[in-house]
PyMOL Python script that loads the backbone (N, CA, C, O; Angstrom):
from pymol import cmd

cmd.read_pdbstr("""\
ATOM      1  N   MET A   1       0.839  -1.182   0.000  1.00  0.00           N
ATOM      2  CA  MET A   1       0.000   0.000   0.000  1.00  0.00           C
ATOM      3  C   MET A   1       0.883   1.245   0.000  1.00  0.00           C
ATOM      4  O   MET A   1       1.963   1.241   0.591  1.00  0.00           O
ATOM      5  N   PRO A   2       0.436   2.286  -0.647  1.00  0.00           N
ATOM      6  CA  PRO A   2       1.211   3.528  -0.639  1.00  0.00           C
ATOM      7  C   PRO A   2       1.329   4.093   0.774  1.00  0.00           C
ATOM      8  O   PRO A   2       0.415   3.973   1.589  1.00  0.00           O
ATOM      9  N   ARG A   3       2.456   4.700   1.036  1.00  0.00           N
ATOM     10  CA  ARG A   3       2.721   5.247   2.371  1.00  0.00           C
ATOM     11  C   ARG A   3       1.656   6.250   2.809  1.00  0.00           C
ATOM     12  O   ARG A   3       1.204   6.211   3.953  1.00  0.00           O
ATOM     13  N   ALA A   4       1.256   7.135   1.922  1.00  0.00           N
ATOM     14  CA  ALA A   4       0.249   8.140   2.282  1.00  0.00           C
ATOM     15  C   ALA A   4      -1.051   7.472   2.719  1.00  0.00           C
ATOM     16  O   ALA A   4      -1.730   7.949   3.629  1.00  0.00           O
ATOM     17  N   PHE A   5      -1.386   6.379   2.072  1.00  0.00           N
ATOM     18  CA  PHE A   5      -2.614   5.680   2.420  1.00  0.00           C
ATOM     19  C   PHE A   5      -2.498   5.008   3.779  1.00  0.00           C
ATOM     20  O   PHE A   5      -3.427   5.077   4.584  1.00  0.00           O
ATOM     21  N   THR A   6      -1.371   4.361   4.046  1.00  0.00           N
ATOM     22  CA  THR A   6      -1.209   3.704   5.345  1.00  0.00           C
ATOM     23  C   THR A   6      -1.133   4.733   6.470  1.00  0.00           C
ATOM     24  O   THR A   6      -1.573   4.464   7.588  1.00  0.00           O
ATOM     25  N   GLU A   7      -0.580   5.904   6.180  1.00  0.00           N
ATOM     26  CA  GLU A   7      -0.554   6.966   7.192  1.00  0.00           C
ATOM     27  C   GLU A   7      -1.966   7.446   7.510  1.00  0.00           C
ATOM     28  O   GLU A   7      -2.285   7.695   8.673  1.00  0.00           O
ATOM     29  N   ALA A   8      -2.811   7.579   6.494  1.00  0.00           N
ATOM     30  CA  ALA A   8      -4.201   7.985   6.722  1.00  0.00           C
ATOM     31  C   ALA A   8      -4.946   6.923   7.521  1.00  0.00           C
ATOM     32  O   ALA A   8      -5.745   7.246   8.400  1.00  0.00           O
ATOM     33  N   GLN A   9      -4.682   5.659   7.216  1.00  0.00           N
ATOM     34  CA  GLN A   9      -5.300   4.558   7.954  1.00  0.00           C
ATOM     35  C   GLN A   9      -4.868   4.609   9.419  1.00  0.00           C
ATOM     36  O   GLN A   9      -5.701   4.488  10.317  1.00  0.00           O
ATOM     37  N   ALA A  10      -3.590   4.784   9.657  1.00  0.00           N
ATOM     38  CA  ALA A  10      -3.075   4.847  11.027  1.00  0.00           C
ATOM     39  C   ALA A  10      -3.654   6.039  11.772  1.00  0.00           C
ATOM     40  O   ALA A  10      -3.992   5.931  12.951  1.00  0.00           O
ATOM     41  N   GLU A  11      -3.769   7.168  11.097  1.00  0.00           N
ATOM     42  CA  GLU A  11      -4.333   8.362  11.734  1.00  0.00           C
ATOM     43  C   GLU A  11      -5.779   8.126  12.158  1.00  0.00           C
ATOM     44  O   GLU A  11      -6.186   8.541  13.243  1.00  0.00           O
ATOM     45  N   ALA A  12      -6.548   7.467  11.310  1.00  0.00           N
ATOM     46  CA  ALA A  12      -7.937   7.152  11.656  1.00  0.00           C
ATOM     47  C   ALA A  12      -7.996   6.240  12.876  1.00  0.00           C
ATOM     48  O   ALA A  12      -8.836   6.429  13.756  1.00  0.00           O
ATOM     49  N   MET A  13      -7.115   5.263  12.928  1.00  0.00           N
ATOM     50  CA  MET A  13      -7.094   4.334  14.059  1.00  0.00           C
ATOM     51  C   MET A  13      -6.700   5.046  15.350  1.00  0.00           C
ATOM     52  O   MET A  13      -7.302   4.812  16.398  1.00  0.00           O
ATOM     53  N   VAL A  14      -5.701   5.903  15.276  1.00  0.00           N
ATOM     54  CA  VAL A  14      -5.270   6.642  16.470  1.00  0.00           C
ATOM     55  C   VAL A  14      -6.391   7.545  16.967  1.00  0.00           C
ATOM     56  O   VAL A  14      -6.613   7.651  18.174  1.00  0.00           O
ATOM     57  N   THR A  15      -7.093   8.188  16.057  1.00  0.00           N
ATOM     58  CA  THR A  15      -8.198   9.066  16.440  1.00  0.00           C
ATOM     59  C   THR A  15      -9.270   8.289  17.192  1.00  0.00           C
ATOM     60  O   THR A  15      -9.776   8.752  18.214  1.00  0.00           O
ATOM     61  N   ILE A  16      -9.612   7.122  16.691  1.00  0.00           N
ATOM     62  CA  ILE A  16     -10.638   6.302  17.340  1.00  0.00           C
ATOM     63  C   ILE A  16     -10.169   5.822  18.709  1.00  0.00           C
ATOM     64  O   ILE A  16     -10.930   5.865  19.675  1.00  0.00           O
ATOM     65  N   VAL A  17      -8.930   5.368  18.796  1.00  0.00           N
ATOM     66  CA  VAL A  17      -8.406   4.881  20.080  1.00  0.00           C
ATOM     67  C   VAL A  17      -8.330   6.020  21.094  1.00  0.00           C
ATOM     68  O   VAL A  17      -8.680   5.834  22.259  1.00  0.00           O
ATOM     69  N   PHE A  18      -7.883   7.177  20.666  1.00  0.00           N
ATOM     70  CA  PHE A  18      -7.794   8.327  21.566  1.00  0.00           C
ATOM     71  C   PHE A  18      -9.175   8.704  22.097  1.00  0.00           C
ATOM     72  O   PHE A  18      -9.342   8.954  23.291  1.00  0.00           O
ATOM     73  N   SER A  19     -10.148   8.741  21.214  1.00  0.00           N
ATOM     74  CA  SER A  19     -11.517   9.064  21.611  1.00  0.00           C
ATOM     75  C   SER A  19     -12.068   8.025  22.585  1.00  0.00           C
ATOM     76  O   SER A  19     -12.717   8.372  23.572  1.00  0.00           O
ATOM     77  N   ALA A  20     -11.807   6.758  22.307  1.00  0.00           N
ATOM     78  CA  ALA A  20     -12.276   5.685  23.190  1.00  0.00           C
ATOM     79  C   ALA A  20     -11.601   5.774  24.553  1.00  0.00           C
ATOM     80  O   ALA A  20     -12.227   5.505  25.579  1.00  0.00           O
ATOM     81  N   GLY A  21     -10.331   6.149  24.563  1.00  0.00           N
ATOM     82  CA  GLY A  21      -9.619   6.297  25.836  1.00  0.00           C
ATOM     83  C   GLY A  21     -10.245   7.368  26.706  1.00  0.00           C
ATOM     84  O   GLY A  21     -10.398   7.188  27.914  1.00  0.00           O
ATOM     85  N   ALA A  22     -10.606   8.481  26.090  1.00  0.00           N
ATOM     86  CA  ALA A  22     -11.265   9.554  26.837  1.00  0.00           C
ATOM     87  C   ALA A  22     -12.616   9.081  27.364  1.00  0.00           C
ATOM     88  O   ALA A  22     -12.985   9.379  28.500  1.00  0.00           O
ATOM     89  N   GLU A  23     -13.344   8.348  26.539  1.00  0.00           N
ATOM     90  CA  GLU A  23     -14.647   7.830  26.958  1.00  0.00           C
ATOM     91  C   GLU A  23     -14.493   6.809  28.086  1.00  0.00           C
ATOM     92  O   GLU A  23     -15.327   6.764  28.992  1.00  0.00           O
ATOM     93  N   ALA A  24     -13.451   5.999  28.044  1.00  0.00           N
ATOM     94  CA  ALA A  24     -13.231   4.953  29.050  1.00  0.00           C
ATOM     95  C   ALA A  24     -13.023   5.532  30.444  1.00  0.00           C
ATOM     96  O   ALA A  24     -13.308   4.870  31.442  1.00  0.00           O
ATOM     97  N   LEU A  25     -12.534   6.752  30.514  1.00  0.00           N
ATOM     98  CA  LEU A  25     -12.311   7.387  31.817  1.00  0.00           C
ATOM     99  C   LEU A  25     -13.610   7.694  32.550  1.00  0.00           C
ATOM    100  O   LEU A  25     -13.623   7.830  33.774  1.00  0.00           O
ATOM    101  N   ASP A  26     -14.704   7.803  31.797  1.00  0.00           N
ATOM    102  CA  ASP A  26     -15.976   8.232  32.374  1.00  0.00           C
ATOM    103  C   ASP A  26     -17.008   7.128  32.527  1.00  0.00           C
ATOM    104  O   ASP A  26     -18.164   7.413  32.839  1.00  0.00           O
ATOM    105  N   VAL A  27     -16.619   5.868  32.315  1.00  0.00           N
ATOM    106  CA  VAL A  27     -17.603   4.788  32.399  1.00  0.00           C
ATOM    107  C   VAL A  27     -17.151   3.721  33.389  1.00  0.00           C
ATOM    108  O   VAL A  27     -15.988   3.664  33.787  1.00  0.00           O
ATOM    109  N   GLY A  28     -18.102   2.882  33.771  1.00  0.00           N
ATOM    110  CA  GLY A  28     -17.810   1.797  34.701  1.00  0.00           C
ATOM    111  C   GLY A  28     -17.200   0.600  33.992  1.00  0.00           C
ATOM    112  O   GLY A  28     -17.017   0.614  32.774  1.00  0.00           O
ATOM    113  N   PRO A  29     -16.884  -0.440  34.766  1.00  0.00           N
ATOM    114  CA  PRO A  29     -16.213  -1.629  34.207  1.00  0.00           C
ATOM    115  C   PRO A  29     -16.994  -2.317  33.081  1.00  0.00           C
ATOM    116  O   PRO A  29     -16.405  -2.712  32.074  1.00  0.00           O
ATOM    117  N   GLU A  30     -18.304  -2.461  33.241  1.00  0.00           N
ATOM    118  CA  GLU A  30     -19.100  -3.134  32.209  1.00  0.00           C
ATOM    119  C   GLU A  30     -19.136  -2.310  30.924  1.00  0.00           C
ATOM    120  O   GLU A  30     -18.979  -2.848  29.828  1.00  0.00           O
ATOM    121  N   GLN A  31     -19.343  -1.006  31.067  1.00  0.00           N
ATOM    122  CA  GLN A  31     -19.351  -0.146  29.880  1.00  0.00           C
ATOM    123  C   GLN A  31     -17.968  -0.116  29.224  1.00  0.00           C
ATOM    124  O   GLN A  31     -17.857  -0.019  28.002  1.00  0.00           O
ATOM    125  N   ARG A  32     -16.925  -0.199  30.037  1.00  0.00           N
ATOM    126  CA  ARG A  32     -15.565  -0.213  29.499  1.00  0.00           C
ATOM    127  C   ARG A  32     -15.328  -1.485  28.681  1.00  0.00           C
ATOM    128  O   ARG A  32     -14.674  -1.443  27.639  1.00  0.00           O
ATOM    129  N   ARG A  33     -15.852  -2.595  29.149  1.00  0.00           N
ATOM    130  CA  ARG A  33     -15.726  -3.852  28.400  1.00  0.00           C
ATOM    131  C   ARG A  33     -16.448  -3.744  27.053  1.00  0.00           C
ATOM    132  O   ARG A  33     -15.926  -4.173  26.024  1.00  0.00           O
ATOM    133  N   GLN A  34     -17.649  -3.167  27.073  1.00  0.00           N
ATOM    134  CA  GLN A  34     -18.397  -2.976  25.830  1.00  0.00           C
ATOM    135  C   GLN A  34     -17.663  -2.017  24.890  1.00  0.00           C
ATOM    136  O   GLN A  34     -17.634  -2.220  23.676  1.00  0.00           O
ATOM    137  N   LEU A  35     -17.080  -0.985  25.461  1.00  0.00           N
ATOM    138  CA  LEU A  35     -16.296  -0.029  24.681  1.00  0.00           C
ATOM    139  C   LEU A  35     -15.109  -0.730  24.021  1.00  0.00           C
ATOM    140  O   LEU A  35     -14.792  -0.479  22.858  1.00  0.00           O
ATOM    141  N   GLU A  36     -14.467  -1.602  24.772  1.00  0.00           N
ATOM    142  CA  GLU A  36     -13.328  -2.352  24.232  1.00  0.00           C
ATOM    143  C   GLU A  36     -13.750  -3.210  23.044  1.00  0.00           C
ATOM    144  O   GLU A  36     -13.066  -3.244  22.022  1.00  0.00           O
ATOM    145  N   GLU A  37     -14.876  -3.901  23.182  1.00  0.00           N
ATOM    146  CA  GLU A  37     -15.372  -4.736  22.087  1.00  0.00           C
ATOM    147  C   GLU A  37     -15.693  -3.887  20.861  1.00  0.00           C
ATOM    148  O   GLU A  37     -15.363  -4.259  19.735  1.00  0.00           O
ATOM    149  N   ARG A  38     -16.335  -2.750  21.089  1.00  0.00           N
ATOM    150  CA  ARG A  38     -16.677  -1.851  19.984  1.00  0.00           C
ATOM    151  C   ARG A  38     -15.414  -1.311  19.318  1.00  0.00           C
ATOM    152  O   ARG A  38     -15.344  -1.211  18.093  1.00  0.00           O
ATOM    153  N   LEU A  39     -14.430  -0.967  20.124  1.00  0.00           N
ATOM    154  CA  LEU A  39     -13.178  -0.431  19.601  1.00  0.00           C
ATOM    155  C   LEU A  39     -12.464  -1.461  18.724  1.00  0.00           C
ATOM    156  O   LEU A  39     -11.989  -1.130  17.638  1.00  0.00           O
ATOM    157  N   VAL A  40     -12.388  -2.691  19.187  1.00  0.00           N
ATOM    158  CA  VAL A  40     -11.749  -3.750  18.398  1.00  0.00           C
ATOM    159  C   VAL A  40     -12.476  -3.918  17.062  1.00  0.00           C
ATOM    160  O   VAL A  40     -11.835  -4.049  16.019  1.00  0.00           O
ATOM    161  N   LEU A  41     -13.801  -3.914  17.093  1.00  0.00           N
ATOM    162  CA  LEU A  41     -14.581  -4.040  15.865  1.00  0.00           C
ATOM    163  C   LEU A  41     -14.292  -2.876  14.914  1.00  0.00           C
ATOM    164  O   LEU A  41     -14.088  -3.086  13.718  1.00  0.00           O
ATOM    165  N   GLN A  42     -14.275  -1.658  15.440  1.00  0.00           N
ATOM    166  CA  GLN A  42     -14.022  -0.487  14.603  1.00  0.00           C
ATOM    167  C   GLN A  42     -12.632  -0.533  13.978  1.00  0.00           C
ATOM    168  O   GLN A  42     -12.466  -0.205  12.803  1.00  0.00           O
ATOM    169  N   LEU A  43     -11.643  -0.937  14.751  1.00  0.00           N
ATOM    170  CA  LEU A  43     -10.285  -1.017  14.213  1.00  0.00           C
ATOM    171  C   LEU A  43     -10.184  -2.092  13.134  1.00  0.00           C
ATOM    172  O   LEU A  43      -9.498  -1.911  12.128  1.00  0.00           O
ATOM    173  N   ARG A  44     -10.864  -3.197  13.349  1.00  0.00           N
ATOM    174  CA  ARG A  44     -10.871  -4.251  12.326  1.00  0.00           C
ATOM    175  C   ARG A  44     -11.565  -3.769  11.058  1.00  0.00           C
ATOM    176  O   ARG A  44     -11.131  -4.080   9.949  1.00  0.00           O
ATOM    177  N   MET A  45     -12.640  -3.012  11.226  1.00  0.00           N
ATOM    178  CA  MET A  45     -13.354  -2.486  10.065  1.00  0.00           C
ATOM    179  C   MET A  45     -12.459  -1.540   9.261  1.00  0.00           C
ATOM    180  O   MET A  45     -12.449  -1.591   8.031  1.00  0.00           O
ATOM    181  N   ILE A  46     -11.721  -0.692   9.940  1.00  0.00           N
ATOM    182  CA  ILE A  46     -10.804   0.214   9.245  1.00  0.00           C
ATOM    183  C   ILE A  46      -9.744  -0.588   8.501  1.00  0.00           C
ATOM    184  O   ILE A  46      -9.450  -0.316   7.337  1.00  0.00           O
ATOM    185  N   SER A  47      -9.182  -1.566   9.173  1.00  0.00           N
ATOM    186  CA  SER A  47      -8.128  -2.372   8.563  1.00  0.00           C
ATOM    187  C   SER A  47      -8.635  -3.144   7.350  1.00  0.00           C
ATOM    188  O   SER A  47      -8.020  -3.109   6.284  1.00  0.00           O
ATOM    189  N   LYS A  48      -9.741  -3.832   7.513  1.00  0.00           N
ATOM    190  CA  LYS A  48     -10.289  -4.611   6.403  1.00  0.00           C
ATOM    191  C   LYS A  48     -10.770  -3.709   5.276  1.00  0.00           C
ATOM    192  O   LYS A  48     -10.566  -4.013   4.101  1.00  0.00           O
ATOM    193  N   GLY A  49     -11.401  -2.612   5.631  1.00  0.00           N
ATOM    194  CA  GLY A  49     -11.859  -1.668   4.609  1.00  0.00           C
ATOM    195  C   GLY A  49     -10.704  -1.110   3.808  1.00  0.00           C
ATOM    196  O   GLY A  49     -10.794  -0.973   2.588  1.00  0.00           O
ATOM    197  N   ALA A  50      -9.626  -0.790   4.485  1.00  0.00           N
ATOM    198  CA  ALA A  50      -8.442  -0.270   3.799  1.00  0.00           C
ATOM    199  C   ALA A  50      -7.877  -1.323   2.854  1.00  0.00           C
ATOM    200  O   ALA A  50      -7.499  -1.011   1.724  1.00  0.00           O
ATOM    201  N   TYR A  51      -7.821  -2.549   3.309  1.00  0.00           N
ATOM    202  CA  TYR A  51      -7.298  -3.629   2.475  1.00  0.00           C
ATOM    203  C   TYR A  51      -8.156  -3.812   1.223  1.00  0.00           C
ATOM    204  O   TYR A  51      -7.630  -3.892   0.112  1.00  0.00           O
ATOM    205  N   TYR A  52      -9.475  -3.877   1.404  1.00  0.00           N
ATOM    206  CA  TYR A  52     -10.349  -4.093   0.256  1.00  0.00           C
ATOM    207  C   TYR A  52     -10.357  -2.895  -0.683  1.00  0.00           C
ATOM    208  O   TYR A  52     -10.438  -3.059  -1.900  1.00  0.00           O
ATOM    209  N   TRP A  53     -10.273  -1.704  -0.130  1.00  0.00           N
ATOM    210  CA  TRP A  53     -10.192  -0.512  -0.968  1.00  0.00           C
ATOM    211  C   TRP A  53      -8.928  -0.570  -1.815  1.00  0.00           C
ATOM    212  O   TRP A  53      -8.975  -0.321  -3.020  1.00  0.00           O
ATOM    213  N   TYR A  54      -7.814  -0.891  -1.201  1.00  0.00           N
ATOM    214  CA  TYR A  54      -6.542  -0.978  -1.918  1.00  0.00           C
ATOM    215  C   TYR A  54      -6.607  -2.039  -3.015  1.00  0.00           C
ATOM    216  O   TYR A  54      -6.169  -1.800  -4.140  1.00  0.00           O
ATOM    217  N   ARG A  55      -7.147  -3.197  -2.691  1.00  0.00           N
ATOM    218  CA  ARG A  55      -7.279  -4.269  -3.693  1.00  0.00           C
ATOM    219  C   ARG A  55      -8.132  -3.813  -4.868  1.00  0.00           C
ATOM    220  O   ARG A  55      -7.798  -4.082  -6.022  1.00  0.00           O
ATOM    221  N   ARG A  56      -9.221  -3.130  -4.582  1.00  0.00           N
ATOM    222  CA  ARG A  56     -10.097  -2.632  -5.648  1.00  0.00           C
ATOM    223  C   ARG A  56      -9.345  -1.651  -6.541  1.00  0.00           C
ATOM    224  O   ARG A  56      -9.462  -1.707  -7.765  1.00  0.00           O
ATOM    225  N   GLU A  57      -8.577  -0.757  -5.934  1.00  0.00           N
ATOM    226  CA  GLU A  57      -7.792   0.204  -6.708  1.00  0.00           C
ATOM    227  C   GLU A  57      -6.756  -0.512  -7.572  1.00  0.00           C
ATOM    228  O   GLU A  57      -6.519  -0.120  -8.715  1.00  0.00           O
ATOM    229  N   GLN A  58      -6.146  -1.552  -7.033  1.00  0.00           N
ATOM    230  CA  GLN A  58      -5.167  -2.320  -7.802  1.00  0.00           C
ATOM    231  C   GLN A  58      -5.832  -3.004  -8.996  1.00  0.00           C
ATOM    232  O   GLN A  58      -5.269  -3.041 -10.090  1.00  0.00           O
ATOM    233  N   GLU A  59      -7.027  -3.542  -8.779  1.00  0.00           N
ATOM    234  CA  GLU A  59      -7.755  -4.189  -9.872  1.00  0.00           C
ATOM    235  C   GLU A  59      -8.116  -3.182 -10.952  1.00  0.00           C
ATOM    236  O   GLU A  59      -8.008  -3.484 -12.141  1.00  0.00           O
ATOM    237  N   LYS A  60      -8.544  -1.990 -10.555  1.00  0.00           N
ATOM    238  CA  LYS A  60      -8.860  -0.942 -11.533  1.00  0.00           C
ATOM    239  C   LYS A  60      -7.631  -0.608 -12.369  1.00  0.00           C
ATOM    240  O   LYS A  60      -7.711  -0.470 -13.590  1.00  0.00           O
ATOM    241  N   MET A  61      -6.494  -0.481 -11.694  1.00  0.00           N
ATOM    242  CA  MET A  61      -5.257  -0.139 -12.392  1.00  0.00           C
ATOM    243  C   MET A  61      -4.865  -1.240 -13.379  1.00  0.00           C
ATOM    244  O   MET A  61      -4.404  -0.949 -14.483  1.00  0.00           O
ATOM    245  N   SER A  62      -5.045  -2.492 -12.987  1.00  0.00           N
ATOM    246  CA  SER A  62      -4.660  -3.588 -13.878  1.00  0.00           C
ATOM    247  C   SER A  62      -5.600  -3.672 -15.076  1.00  0.00           C
ATOM    248  O   SER A  62      -5.172  -4.050 -16.166  1.00  0.00           O
ATOM    249  N   HIS A  63      -6.877  -3.325 -14.893  1.00  0.00           N
ATOM    250  CA  HIS A  63      -7.828  -3.344 -16.004  1.00  0.00           C
ATOM    251  C   HIS A  63      -7.554  -2.207 -16.980  1.00  0.00           C
ATOM    252  O   HIS A  63      -7.755  -2.359 -18.185  1.00  0.00           O
ATOM    253  N   HIS A  64      -7.100  -1.076 -16.466  1.00  0.00           N
ATOM    254  CA  HIS A  64      -6.804   0.058 -17.337  1.00  0.00           C
ATOM    255  C   HIS A  64      -5.535  -0.161 -18.156  1.00  0.00           C
ATOM    256  O   HIS A  64      -5.384   0.413 -19.235  1.00  0.00           O
ATOM    257  N   SER A  65      -4.639  -0.975 -17.655  1.00  0.00           N
ATOM    258  CA  SER A  65      -3.380  -1.199 -18.367  1.00  0.00           C
ATOM    259  C   SER A  65      -3.495  -2.300 -19.422  1.00  0.00           C
ATOM    260  O   SER A  65      -2.556  -2.536 -20.182  1.00  0.00           O
ATOM    261  N   GLU A  66      -4.627  -2.962 -19.467  1.00  0.00           N
ATOM    262  CA  GLU A  66      -4.814  -4.051 -20.450  1.00  0.00           C
ATOM    263  C   GLU A  66      -5.217  -3.512 -21.797  1.00  0.00           C
ATOM    264  O   GLU A  66      -5.415  -4.283 -22.736  1.00  0.00           O
TER     265      GLU A  66
END
""", "prot")
cmd.dss("prot")
cmd.show_as("cartoon", "prot")
cmd.util.cbc("prot")
cmd.orient("prot")
C-alpha cells in the first residue's frame, strides 16, 4: 500500500483509540468492556476496509493497463 494511504489509515485508528480512551475514563467496568469490544470491531473495520479498498484500486489499475 502507498505510504500516504497507510498513514491515513493509522491516523484514523489513532483518532478512534484516543476518543475511546477519553470515553473509558468516564464509564464503569461493564461499559468499558463494551467499549473495548466496539473499539476492536471499529479497528478491524478500518483495517479490512483499507485492504479491500486498496485491492479494488489495484484491480482498476490492472484493467486500465490491459
